[in-house]
C-alpha positions in Angstrom: 102.3 50.4 50.6 105.7 49.5 49.0 107.4 46.4 50.5 111.2 46.8 50.7 114.3 44.9 51.8 117.4 46.1 53.5 120.4 46.9 51.3 122.9 44.1 50.6 126.4 44.1 49.3 126.6 43.5 45.4 129.6 43.6 43.1 131.8 45.7 45.5 129.3 48.5 46.0 126.1 49.0 48.0 122.9 48.5 46.0 119.3 47.9 46.9 116.7 45.6 45.4 113.1 46.3 45.9 109.8 44.6 44.9 107.2 47.1 43.7 103.5 46.6 43.5 101.4 48.5 40.9 104.0 51.2 40.4 107.5 50.1 39.6 109.5 52.6 41.7 113.2 52.7 40.8 115.9 52.6 43.4 119.1 54.7 43.3 122.5 53.2 44.1 125.0 55.8 45.3 128.2 55.7 43.4 130.1 57.9 45.8 131.1 61.4 46.8 133.7 63.2 44.8 135.8 66.2 46.1 135.6 69.2 43.7 138.2 71.9 43.2 135.9 74.4 45.0 134.5 74.1 48.5 131.9 71.5 47.5 131.1 67.8 47.3 129.7 66.1 44.1 127.3 63.3 44.7 126.3 60.7 41.9 124.1 57.6 41.8 122.7 55.0 39.4 119.1 55.6 38.3 117.4 52.2 38.0 114.0 53.7 37.1 114.8 54.4 33.5 114.3 58.2 34.1 110.8 57.8 35.6 111.5 58.8 39.2 112.7 61.9 41.0 115.1 61.7 43.9 115.2 62.9 47.5 118.7 63.6 49.0 119.4 63.5 52.7 122.6 64.4 54.5 124.2 63.9 57.9 127.5 64.7 59.5 128.1 61.1 60.4 127.0 57.6 59.3 124.6 57.2 62.2 122.6 60.3 61.4 120.3 62.0 62.0 119.6 62.7 58.3 117.8 65.7 57.0 116.6 66.4 53.5 118.8 69.0 51.6 117.5 68.6 48.1 115.0 67.0 45.7 116.0 66.4 42.0 113.8 65.9 39.0 113.3 62.6 37.1 116.3 61.5 35.1 118.9 63.2 37.3 121.9 61.2 38.5 124.0 63.7 40.4 123.9 66.6 42.8 126.5 69.2 43.9 126.5 70.2 47.6 128.0 73.6 48.0 127.1 74.1 51.7 130.0 72.1 53.1 132.8 73.2 55.4 136.5 72.2 55.2 137.4 69.5 57.7 133.9 68.1 58.1 132.8 64.6 56.9 129.4 64.4 55.3 127.3 61.2 54.6 124.4 61.0 52.1 121.5 58.7 51.2 119.0 59.0 48.3 115.5 57.6 47.6 113.5 57.5 44.4 109.8 58.7 44.3 106.9 58.9 41.9 103.2 59.7 42.4 102.8 56.1 43.5 105.1 56.3 46.5 108.7 56.3 47.6 111.4 53.6 47.7 113.6 52.9 50.6 116.8 54.9 51.0 120.0 53.8 49.2 123.3 52.8 50.6 125.4 55.5 52.3 128.2 57.4 50.7 130.5 59.7 52.8 133.2 62.2 52.0 134.9 65.4 53.1 136.1 68.5 51.3 139.9 68.1 50.8 142.8 70.6 50.7 142.8 74.2 51.9 144.6 76.1 54.6 143.8 77.8 58.0 144.2 81.5 58.9 144.3 82.5 62.6 144.2 86.0 64.0 145.5 87.2 67.4 145.1 90.7 68.9 147.6 92.5 70.9 148.1 95.9 72.5 146.2 98.1 75.1 143.6 99.1 72.6 140.5 97.4 71.2 139.3 96.6 67.8 137.9 93.9 65.4 139.5 91.9 62.5 137.3 90.6 59.7 138.0 88.6 56.6 137.0 88.4 52.9 135.8 85.9 52.0 133.8 85.6 55.3 135.0 83.3 58.0 136.8 85.5 60.5 135.1 88.1 62.7 137.6 88.6 65.6 135.6 89.6 67.8 134.5 86.1 68.6 135.7 84.0 65.6 139.4 84.4 65.1 140.2 81.2 63.0 138.8 79.9 59.7 139.8 77.4 57.0 139.8 78.2 53.3 140.2 76.2 50.0 143.6 75.9 48.4 144.4 78.9 46.2 141.9 81.2 48.0 143.0 84.8 48.5 142.1 85.9 52.0 142.0 89.6 52.9 142.0 90.8 56.5 140.8 94.2 57.6 141.4 95.7 61.1 138.8 98.2 62.5 139.8 100.0 65.8 137.1 100.7 68.4 136.3 104.2 69.6 139.2 105.5 71.7 141.7 103.1 70.1 143.9 103.1 67.0 145.4 100.3 64.8 149.2 100.0 65.1 149.8 97.4 62.4 150.1 93.7 61.4 152.8 91.1 62.2 153.1 87.5 61.1 151.7 85.8 57.9 153.9 88.0 55.7 151.8 91.0 56.6 152.9 94.4 57.8 151.9 98.1 57.9 148.4 99.4 58.8 146.5 98.6 55.6 144.8 95.4 54.7 146.6 92.1 55.1 146.4 89.8 52.0 147.2 86.0 52.4 147.4 83.8 49.2 148.6 80.3 48.9 148.1 76.9 50.5 150.0 77.3 53.8 148.3 78.1 57.1 149.2 81.4 58.6 148.9 83.2 62.0 148.6 87.0 61.9 148.7 89.4 64.9 146.8 92.7 64.8 148.0 95.3 67.4 145.7 98.0 68.7 146.8 101.0 70.7 144.7 103.3 73.1 144.4 106.5 71.2 143.4 108.6 74.3 144.3 107.0 77.6 141.5 107.5 80.3 142.6 109.3 83.4 140.5 110.4 86.5 141.7 113.3 88.6 138.8 113.9 91.0 135.3 112.9 92.1 133.2 115.6 93.8 131.6 115.0 96.2 133.8 112.1 97.1 131.6 110.5 99.8 128.1 109.5 100.7 126.3 107.7 103.5 124.4 104.5 103.3 120.9 104.8 101.9 121.5 108.0 99.9 121.8 108.9 96.3 124.8 111.2 95.6 125.0 113.3 92.4 128.8 113.5 91.5 131.0 115.2 88.9 134.0 113.2 87.6 136.9 115.1 86.2 139.7 113.7 84.1 140.6 113.1 80.4 140.0 110.7 77.5 136.3 110.2 78.3 134.4 109.0 75.2 130.6 109.2 74.6 128.9 106.2 76.1 131.5 105.7 78.8 130.4 103.7 81.9 131.1 104.3 85.6 131.6 101.6 88.1 133.0 101.1 91.6 135.2 98.4 93.0 133.2 97.5 96.1 129.6 96.3 96.7 126.6 98.4 97.6 127.3 101.4 95.4 126.0 101.7 91.9 126.3 104.4 89.2 123.3 105.7 87.3 122.3 108.7 85.2 125.8 108.7 83.6 126.3 111.6 81.2 129.6 112.4 79.4 129.4 116.1 79.1 132.9 116.4 77.5 136.1 114.4 77.1 137.1 115.8 80.5 133.9 115.7 82.6 131.2 113.1 83.5 128.2 113.6 85.7 126.5 110.6 87.4 124.4 109.6 90.4 126.0 107.2 92.9 123.4 105.2 94.8 124.6 103.9 98.1 122.6 100.9 99.4 121.5 101.0 103.1 123.6 97.8 103.5 126.8 99.3 102.0 129.8 98.9 104.3 131.7 102.1 105.2 135.0 102.6 103.5 136.7 103.8 100.3 136.0 102.2 96.9 137.9 102.7 93.6 136.0 104.5 90.9 136.4 103.3 87.3 135.5 105.0 84.0 135.4 102.6 81.0 135.1 103.8 77.4 132.8 101.8 75.1 135.6 100.9 72.6 138.0 100.0 75.3 140.3 101.9 77.6 139.6 102.5 81.2 140.9 104.7 84.0 140.8 104.1 87.8 140.8 106.6 90.7 141.9 104.6 93.7 139.7 105.3 96.7 137.8 107.8 94.6 134.5 107.4 96.5 134.0 106.7 100.2 131.0 105.3 101.9 130.8 107.3 105.1 129.4 105.9 108.4 125.9 107.1 108.7 124.5 109.0 111.7 122.6 106.7 114.1 118.8 106.5 113.8 116.7 108.4 116.2 113.0 108.0 117.3 110.3 110.2 118.7 107.4 108.8 120.6 104.0 110.4 121.0 101.2 109.1 123.2 97.8 109.6 121.5 95.5 108.2 124.2 93.4 105.1 124.3 92.0 105.4 120.8 91.5 101.8 119.5 91.0 98.3 120.7 93.4 96.2 118.6 95.2 93.8 121.1 94.5 92.1 124.4 96.4 90.8 127.5 98.7 88.0 126.5 101.8 87.5 124.4 99.8 86.4 121.3 96.6 88.3 121.9 96.1 89.9 118.5 92.5 91.1 118.6 90.2 93.3 120.7 89.6 92.6 124.4 86.8 95.1 125.0 89.1 97.8 126.4 90.7 100.5 124.2 94.5 100.2 124.0 97.2 102.7 124.7 98.0 104.1 121.3 101.3 105.7 120.3 102.8 107.1 117.1 106.5 106.5 116.5 108.5 108.7 114.0 111.9 107.6 112.6 114.8 110.0 111.7 117.5 108.0 109.8 119.2 108.7 106.5 117.9 106.1 104.0 115.3 104.8 106.4 115.5 101.6 108.4 113.9 98.1 108.5 112.4 97.5 111.9 112.7 93.9 113.1 111.8 94.2 116.8 110.0 96.6 119.3 109.6 96.7 123.0 107.6 99.2 125.1 108.0 99.8 128.8 105.8 101.8 131.1 106.5 102.9 134.7 103.0 101.5 135.5 105.0 99.1 135.5 104.3 97.2 132.3 106.1 95.7 129.3 104.9 94.8 125.8 107.0 93.5 122.8 106.9 91.8 119.4 108.0 88.3 120.4 105.7 85.5 121.6 108.7 83.8 123.2 108.7 86.4 126.0 106.1 86.6 128.8 105.2 90.2 128.0 101.9 91.1 126.4 102.0 91.6 122.6 102.8 95.1 121.2 100.6 95.6 118.2 102.1 97.5 115.2 100.5 99.0 112.2 101.3 101.7 109.6 98.2 103.7 110.7 95.5 103.7 113.3 93.2 101.4 111.3 95.8 99.7 109.0 96.3 95.9 109.3 98.5 94.7 112.1 102.1 93.9 110.9 102.7 91.3 113.6 103.2 87.8 112.2 100.6 85.3 113.6 102.1 83.0 116.1 105.5 84.6 116.6 104.2 88.2 116.8 107.4 89.2 115.0 107.7 92.3 112.8 109.9 93.1 109.8 108.9 96.3 107.9 110.7 99.3 106.3 110.3 102.8 107.5 111.4 105.8 105.4 113.4 108.7 106.9 110.7 110.8 108.5 108.2 108.0 108.3 106.0 106.8 111.2 104.0 103.8 112.5 101.5 103.2 115.3 101.7 101.0 118.4 98.9 99.4 120.4 99.4 98.2 124.0 96.6 96.6 126.0 95.6 98.6 129.1 93.3 95.9 130.6 93.9 97.1 134.2 93.4 100.7 133.1 96.6 101.8 135.0 99.4 101.7 132.5 98.8 105.0 130.7 97.7 107.3 133.5 99.0 110.9 133.5 102.6 111.0 134.6 103.5 107.5 133.4 106.8 107.4 131.5 106.7 105.3 128.3 110.0 104.1 126.7 110.2 102.4 123.3 113.2 100.4 122.0 113.4 99.6 118.3 115.8 97.0 116.8 116.8 97.4 113.1 117.8 94.8 110.5 121.5 95.9 110.7 121.5 95.0 114.4 121.5 98.7 115.6 118.8 100.0 118.1 117.2 103.3 118.9 115.2 104.4 121.9 112.6 107.1 122.6 110.6 108.1 125.6 107.5 110.2 126.4 105.4 111.1 129.5 101.6 110.7 129.5 100.2 114.2 130.2 96.9 114.9 131.9 94.1 115.3 129.4 92.6 118.8 129.0 90.2 119.8 131.6 86.5 118.9 131.2 85.9 122.6 130.5 88.0 122.3 127.4 85.8 119.6 126.0 82.3 120.7 125.1 79.3 119.3 123.3 76.4 120.9 121.4 73.1 119.1 121.0 70.5 119.8 118.3 67.0 118.1 118.1 66.2 117.3 114.5 62.7 115.9 114.9 61.4 112.3 114.5 63.1 111.6 111.2 64.1 107.9 111.3 63.0 104.6 112.9 66.3 102.9 113.9 65.6 101.6 117.4 62.8 100.3 119.6 61.7 100.2 123.2 64.0 98.0 125.2 67.6 98.0 126.3 68.8 95.9 123.4 66.2 96.9 120.8 68.4 97.7 117.8 65.9 97.8 114.9 62.8 99.6 113.8 59.6 99.3 116.0 57.2 101.1 113.6 57.4 104.5 115.3 59.8 107.2 114.2 62.6 107.9 116.7 63.6 111.2 118.3 66.7 112.1 116.2 69.5 114.4 117.6 72.9 115.6 116.3 75.8 116.0 118.8 78.9 118.1 117.9 82.2 117.8 119.7 84.6 120.7 120.5 87.8 119.3 121.9 91.4 119.8 120.8 92.7 116.6 119.2 89.3 115.0 119.3 88.0 112.4 121.7 87.1 108.7 121.7 83.5 108.3 122.9 82.9 105.2 125.1 79.5 105.8 126.5 76.4 108.0 126.0 73.2 108.7 127.9 70.2 110.9 126.9 67.6 112.2 129.4 64.2 113.8 128.6 62.2 115.9 131.0 59.1 114.0 129.9 60.7 112.0 131.8 62.7 109.4 129.9 66.2 107.9 129.6 68.2 106.1 126.9 71.8 104.9 127.1 74.4 102.7 125.4 74.6 99.8 127.9 72.4 96.7 128.0 73.1 96.3 131.8 70.9 99.3 132.6 67.0 99.2 132.5 66.9 102.2 130.1 66.0 101.9 126.4 68.9 101.7 124.0 70.3 104.9 122.6 71.2 104.2 118.9 74.4 105.9 117.6 75.6 106.5 114.1 77.9 108.8 112.2 75.1 110.0 110.0 71.3 109.7 109.7 71.5 106.6 107.6 74.9 105.3 108.5 75.3 101.9 110.3 74.6 101.9 114.0 77.8 101.9 116.1 76.3 100.0 119.0 77.9 96.6 119.7 75.5 93.7 119.4 74.4 92.4 122.8 76.2 95.0 125.0 75.0 98.1 123.1 78.4 99.6 123.9 80.1 102.2 121.7 83.7 103.0 121.2 84.4 105.5 118.4 86.6 108.5 117.7 85.3 112.0 117.0 87.5 114.7 115.6 87.4 118.2 116.9 84.4 119.8 115.3 83.0 116.4 114.3 79.5 115.2 114.9 77.4 112.0 115.3 73.7 111.2 115.4 71.5 109.7 118.2 68.2 107.8 117.9 65.8 107.4 120.8 62.5 105.5 120.6 59.4 107.7 121.2 56.9 104.9 121.3 54.4 106.8 123.6 54.8 109.9 121.3 55.4 112.1 124.3 59.2 112.3 124.9 60.0 114.9 122.2 57.0 117.3 122.4 57.7 121.0 122.2 59.2 122.3 125.5 60.9 119.0 126.5 64.4 119.5 127.7 66.9 116.9 126.4 70.3 116.3 128.0 73.1 114.2 126.6 76.1 113.0 128.6 79.2 111.6 126.8 81.9 109.6 128.5 85.3 109.6 126.8 88.2 107.0 126.8 90.2 109.1 129.2 87.4 108.9 131.8 86.3 112.5 131.4 82.7 113.4 130.5 80.9 116.3 128.8 77.2 117.3 128.8 75.0 119.3 126.5 71.3 120.2 126.6 68.6 121.5 124.2 64.9 122.2 124.3 62.5 120.9 121.8 61.3 124.0 120.0 57.7 124.6 118.9 58.0 124.3 115.1 56.6 127.0 112.9 53.2 126.0 111.6 53.2 123.9 108.5 51.1 124.7 105.4 49.7 122.5 102.7 48.6 123.2 99.1 46.2 120.8 97.3 45.7 120.2 93.6 42.9 118.1 92.1 44.4 116.1 89.2 41.2 114.4 88.0 40.3 110.8 88.1 43.4 109.3 86.6 44.2 106.1 88.7 42.2 103.3 90.3 44.2 102.5 93.6 41.4 102.1 96.3 37.8 101.1 96.6 34.6 101.7 98.6 35.3 100.7 102.2 37.5 101.6 105.2 40.2 98.9 104.3 39.7 98.7 100.6 43.3 99.0 99.4 43.1 97.9 95.8 41.3 98.8 92.6 37.5 98.5 92.4 37.1 99.1 88.6 36.3 102.8 89.0 38.9 105.6 88.7 39.7 107.4 92.0 39.8 111.1 92.6 43.5 111.9 92.6 45.2 114.8 94.4 48.7 116.1 94.8 49.6 117.7 98.2 52.6 119.9 98.7 54.1 120.7 102.2 55.7 124.0 103.2 57.4 123.5 106.6 60.9 124.3 107.7 62.7 121.1 108.4 59.9 119.1 106.8 57.4 117.0 108.8 56.4 113.4 109.5 52.8 112.8 108.5 50.9 110.4 110.8 47.3 110.9 109.6 45.3 112.3 106.7 41.6 113.0 106.1 39.9 114.3 102.9 36.4 115.8 103.0 34.1 116.7 100.0 31.0 118.9 100.2 29.1 116.3 98.2 29.3 115.3 101.2 31.9 112.5 101.6 34.9 111.7 103.7 38.0 109.4 103.4 40.8 108.9 106.0 43.8 106.7 107.0 42.3 104.8 109.9 40.3 101.6 109.7 38.8 102.5 113.1 36.6 105.1 111.4 33.6 104.5 109.2 35.0 106.6 106.3 36.4 105.0 103.2 40.1 104.6 103.1 42.3 107.4 101.7 45.2 105.9 99.7 48.5 107.6 100.0 51.7 107.2 97.9 54.8 109.3 97.1 53.8 109.4 93.4 50.9 108.4 91.1 52.3 104.9 90.6 54.4 104.6 93.8 53.6 102.0 96.4 50.8 102.8 98.8 52.1 103.9 102.2 49.0 102.7 104.1 49.7 100.0 106.6 47.7 96.8 105.9 44.8 96.4 108.3 45.0 99.7 110.2 45.4 101.9 107.0 47.7 104.1 109.1 50.5 106.2 107.6 53.7 107.5 109.0 56.1 109.0 106.5 58.4 112.0 106.2 58.0 114.9 103.7 60.7 117.4 103.2 60.0 121.1 103.0 58.6 121.6 99.5 58.0 117.9 99.1 54.8 116.3 97.7 52.7 113.2 98.0 49.6 111.9 96.3 46.2 110.8 97.7 43.5 108.6 96.1 39.8 108.6 97.1 37.2 106.2 95.6 34.4 107.9 93.7 32.2 104.8 93.5 29.0 106.9 93.1 30.7 109.2 90.6 29.4 112.3 92.4 32.2 113.3 94.8 34.5 115.1 92.4 32.3 116.8 89.9 33.1 120.4 88.9 32.6 122.9 91.7 33.0 120.4 94.6 34.9 121.9 97.5 37.6 119.5 98.7 39.6 119.8 102.0 42.6 117.8 103.1 43.7 117.7 106.8 47.2 116.4 107.7 48.2 115.4 111.2 52.0 115.5 112.0 54.1 113.5 114.4 54.4 116.5 116.8 50.6 116.6 117.1 50.1 119.7 115.0 47.9 119.8 111.9 47.6 121.6 108.6 44.7 122.1 106.2 44.5 122.7 102.4 41.4 123.3 100.3 40.8 123.1 96.5 37.8 123.2 94.2 37.3 120.6 91.4 37.5 122.4 88.1 
């Protein structure tokens, strides 16, 4: 660290004394700043280091700083010339000495300014456009039209007209003509450059000359003097020009986009060339008053439950709503800010919680999110010309949307205008026009149990049926009941004593029944289908010859019925292949699921049965003799069953029972313990008997190779 003291006045100039430790660092004492003949300042100082130290030079545009380093000089130097100065500006300098051992404090300050010189100013005149530049640099007018130069400097000005303009000549500063202007001497000068418009811009027509709010209008602009890169603008708000193309000096094409908020009336159209020069056609384009918006209203039926009774009741209330589709016809579209629906029921719904009417739900589609704002119920959404949206009105008393009711919708738009549409609820097609078909698929899935709320598997496969609807426009199903001639009944209400009828859109789709009530409410398109599941715990409801009848209730109160008879399935056949003793999955005993240290006889069975079958029992017999089966109630050793060699065993723990489906052409694997190593020797005759869920059986025989 080098201790230092502040400078003190000595012998009429500023000097600095400094005490050095270890390394004797010299100080510099600035002698002053001298003005050179050129545009520069000469700085000199006294070197008190005997030529041992270099120097750091800092500069500021005022005594108070801030100071920044502008140069570093080698040991022994005592002067520096600053050529980066500007006439009329004062500069202050300070220097410090440095060696490898450290750096001294900075010297006293020395300030100065370049002296002498003259100023050249340029002004531009005339209807044209252009730029004036100087040599040496300083003027680029443009933006910089005045600069100072050293005495004796020769300054040359050059005028460059913009496209569409020409240079007319100089005046002032002893300059004239259209060539370069040369200024020499020590006196300041003001020079005027005059530019003329070479080709005046004129506009004679715009076609078409009008457009309505919310439209984009391609136009052709005819005139003269158009230059490449010309722009098009309009005097009013709400109309913008795009896709501007100068096809020639006499024609421009463009697209004028009229905002939906643009006020009706005439606007001036302006063409401006890039180098200057512009032409205006007064009232060249008119924003015409647009045709009023119109609405159409279509009643779709009670298709969804989206709102309830109350002026803020966003959410289902257990009753399907009157559902309507609204279509807008309005050039440029509109923004909807309010809606009100009236029925001759009578009844009223709207989109304001400040009114006593029930809320009118609004969405862009049947199942799209509601657009109503929570709390206020207000809406504010755009609709394109030809676009549509959907309304939902609670029909809790089930009287507002009866046939013959007249429904009237009033829409308010963001510009304060309104539009109204009406429709009349027509009677639904006769029941004869709505038909169902019913197909029994077999006992394919376990989705429901025995009980009027038993949604869930009960360990027994359900009777599975497919229902197909034929009804123009589709229907919304609100109730179902299935009857079997066994007898037996299943339905979709927990208030009845009948077992629950499960409903889904597909075999493995989620159940549509509501938790607790078991109710359903779902749309089905014309030609669409859905699947029913009915528990068959006693294994008697769906035997061949049973008549099954389904009754569907729709949201309009109509019903439709379909029946089918459980057919006797064609007999199933099995084939059996002995694979050898290749796995150890079961042991000796009627519940011995698990390995016993001895490989099992392993077989692959293949089913041939239209529609597949559900296997509920298996027995394997060997002429050794020996028997294995899937029941712990018998004395025979357990017959293990799996979908593959290493798949999980399908036997139920304890009972050893099986119940699994096999498709037509499908296979499964059985495992039989050969503890005595005599059951599967070459030549043994082996017979597999399968029992199916419909009570039928099939047998396959093979011989051990």
